[in-house]
N, C-alpha and C positions, 0 to 999 in steps of 0.2 A: 504494500500500500504506500502510495506517495501522495501526501496531503498538502493542500494549500488552505490558508485562512483567508476568508473574505470578510471585510468590514463594509457593510452596505449602508450608504446614506447617513453616516454620522456627521452631518453637515450643520453649520450654524443655523441655517433656515429651518431645520427640524428640531434642533436640540435647545437652542437658546430660548430663555423665557421671553415671551412676546414675539417670537419669530413668526413669519408669515404662515408657516405650516408646522407650528409647534406640536411636538409629540412629547408631552411631559415625561412619560416613562423612559425616554431615551437618557435622561440624566441619571436615572437609577441604574442603568445597565453599563455605564461607563467603566466602573471598577471591574466588572466581569470581562468586558472587552479588553481592558488593559492587561488583565491576567492572561487572556488568550493570546494577545500579541506577544507578551513575554515568553509564554510557553512555545509559541510557534518559532520565535527567533532562537530560543535555546535549542529547539529540536531541528533547526535548519530548514523549516518550512517557509515557503514564500508567503509574504503578507501582501494581500491585494485589496486595495481600496476601490470599491465600486460606487461611483458618485453621480447623482443626478447632475446634469449640466444642460440648462435650457437657454434657448434664445428668448428675448423679451416677449415675442409674439408666438411662442410655442403653442401649437394646436392643443396640447394636453390641457392647457389652462381653460380653453373653451369647451373642449370635448368632455372633460371629466369634472369640470367645475372647481379645480384646485386653484387657489390663489397663486399668482406668480411667485416662484420660489427657485432657489438655486440657479439664478441667472449667471451664465458664464461670465467670469471675470469679476464677480462681486464677492464681498466678504461672506455673504450668505451661502455661497457655493463652496466655501472652503471647509475642510475637515476641522472639527472642533480642536482647540488647542490641546486639550487633554489627550488626544489620540493622534496627533500629527504624524504623518508618514516620515520615515527616514529616507535618505537618498536611494537606498537599495530596494525600497518597497515599490510596488507597482500600482499605478493609478489608472483606473479605467473610467472614462466618462460615458454615461448612458443618458439616453433621451426619453426613456420610458421605464416601465416597471421592471423588466428583466435586465439583468446585467449582461445577458448574451445578445440581446436584440441590437443588430447593427453596431456591434463593438468587436474588438479584437480579443475578447476574453477567451473564447474557445481556442483560438490559434495560440495564444500565450500558454494556456494550460497544456495544450498538446505538446508544444515545444519543450515545456518543463517536465513532461512525462507524468503529469498529475492525473490521478484517478479518483481522488476523494476530495470533496470540498467541505470545509467546516464553516458554517454560516453564522454571522453575528450581525447586529445592526437593526435598522428599522426600514420599513414597518413590517412586523411579523406577517400579517395577512395580505400584504401587497407586494412590495419589492423583494422582501426575503422569500416569500412563497413563490412568486413568479420566477425568480432566479433559480430557486430549488427545482421548480417544474422543468424549466429549460435544461437544467443540469442533468436531471434524471433522464429526460428524453434524449440527451446526447450520450448517455451511458455512464455518467459519473455517479459515484456513491456520494450521498449527502448526509452530513451530520449537522444538526441544528443545536446550538448551545442555548438551552432554554432560558438560562439566567442572563444571557447576553443579547437577547432580542426584545424589542419593544413594540407593542401595538397601540392603536388609537384608543382601544378600550379593552378591558379584561376579557370580555366576551369574544371580540374579534381576534385578540391575541390567542386565546385558547382554541378558537375555531381554526385559525391558521396552523397552529401546531398539530391539531388533530388531522387536518387535511394532509399536511406534509408527512405525517407518520402513516396514516391509514390508506391514503390514496397514492402518495408518491413513494412510500417505502423508506422515507428518510429516518435516520436514527436520531432520536432525541436524547441529548446528553446534558 
C-alpha cells in the first residue's frame, strides 16, 4: 500500500469566523488534520492540498447558490495559517466538488504510485464525499479520518460518512 494524505478545502473562506462560506466545524478539526500531516510527513507520504479556486463569475455560484468564495488570488482562497503547505507539498486547485474533476490529481497520484488516499478537510458530505467517489471509481482505496473532516451540520456530516462507508466502501478511521 502506498498512501497519500489529502487536505480538502481548509481555506480561509471556509474556516475563518464570518467567512463567506463559513463551516464552523472546520476549526474543530484543525488539530486532527495537523496530526495527520505530521504522521504523513514522518511516514514519507505525500501531503496534497486540494483547494477550491474560483473565478469571480464562476457558474457554481449561480448554479448551486453558494456565495462567492475562494476567488483565485484572494486571501480567502489560501490555506489557513495553521495548516500551511510546505514547499514539498502538492497543491491542486479545483473548480468544483471533486478534487479529480479537470485537475491533475489522478496523473500526480499515478506518477507517485499511490493506491490509497487518506481524506481530511471539508465539507464531509460535499467535497470530501465527491472526491472519495471519484477516487473509488478510479480504483483507489479510500480512508476517511472521521475526526479530521467537517460538515455543515451533524446530520449531513454523518450522512456523508455513512455514504462513503456503505456505498463507496471507504474505510472510516
